[in-house]
N, C-alpha and C positions, 0 to 999 in steps of 0.2 A: 594305675590299673582302673579301668572303667568298671564300676559296680554292676552294670548291666551285662558285662562280659567277663565273668570271673576267669581266672587263669585255668586253662585246660591243657592237657598234654599236647605237644606238637602234632602227634599223629591224629588226634581228634580234630584239632582246628584245621589241619590239612585235609582231612576227610571231608568236612563241610565245604571248604573252599573249592575243592575239586568237584564235588557233587553238584555244585552250582554252576560249574563251568561247562564248556562245550565238549570236553573230552573226559567223560566219567571213568574211562578205562584206566587213566593214570592213577586213580585212587587205589588200585591194586597194590601199589608200592607201600601203603601204610599198613598192610596186613602181613602177618607172619605166614610162612609157607603152609602151616597146618591150621590156619584160621577157620573159625566157624561163624557163619552168619545165619541168624534165624529171622525171617521176615515173612509176614503174611501166612504163617503156618507151615512154611517150608524151611528146611535146613540145608545149608550149603557148606560142605566141608572141603577145605583145601583151596588153594589159590585158583585152580582151574574151575571149581564150582563157584567160587566167588566171582570170577570173571563172567561166568554164565549168568549169574544174578545181575551183575552190572549191565550186561548187554540186553537182558530180558526185563525182568520185573522192575528193576531200579530205573529203567529208561523208557518204560512203556508209555508214560504220560508226560505232558508238559506241565511243570509245576514251578511254584515259587514257595520259598519257605521263610519263616520268621522264627528266630530263636525266642522262646518264651522263658526258659530257665536253663541253668546249667550249674553243675557242681561236680567237683572231683574230690574223692577221698581215697588216698593211696593209689592203687592201680585201677580203680573203678571210676569211670566218668558217666554221668547221667545228664542227657540233654533232652529237653522237651521242645519240640518244634511244631509250629502250626504249618501244615502243608496245604496249599490251595492249588487247584489245577483242573485239568479236563478229565479227571478220573470220576467214576461213579460217586456221587455225593459231593464232590467238588471241594471238600474241606474236612480236614481231620487233624487232631493233635496226636503226634507220635512221640513216644518215649524211646530214645536211643540209649541203650546201656552198653558201654564199652568196657571190656576187660583188656588191660594192657599186659604184654609180656615183659620179661626182664630187659629186653632190648628196646622197649618203648614203643613197639609196634602193636597193632590191634590183634589180639589172639582170639577175641570173641566179640561179636556185636549182635545184640538182640533188639529188634525194632517191634514195638507193640503199640496198639491204640489204647 
């Protein structure tokens, strides 16, 4: 195991891999049907709302990300990412806090600066 990349739940690693790829909509598969995403002060409940987030706010700008830290304790994973891109300010550190359900899928995701 790479010490810079601690073991994270498969749903979390898949989330980041798909968010970096050309088809972010595929990331919907890592969420439970009743998942909740909180991002930029807005709450998205259920897969339809999460899909709206993925096609809107999560895709609005062109970005690159660098993982700064990651840890997992039980069903909670916290990943800090440096996001750079063509959004206002151009650079921000974001903390992604994932809560996993018993099925291993993401039941909640909170993204905060």
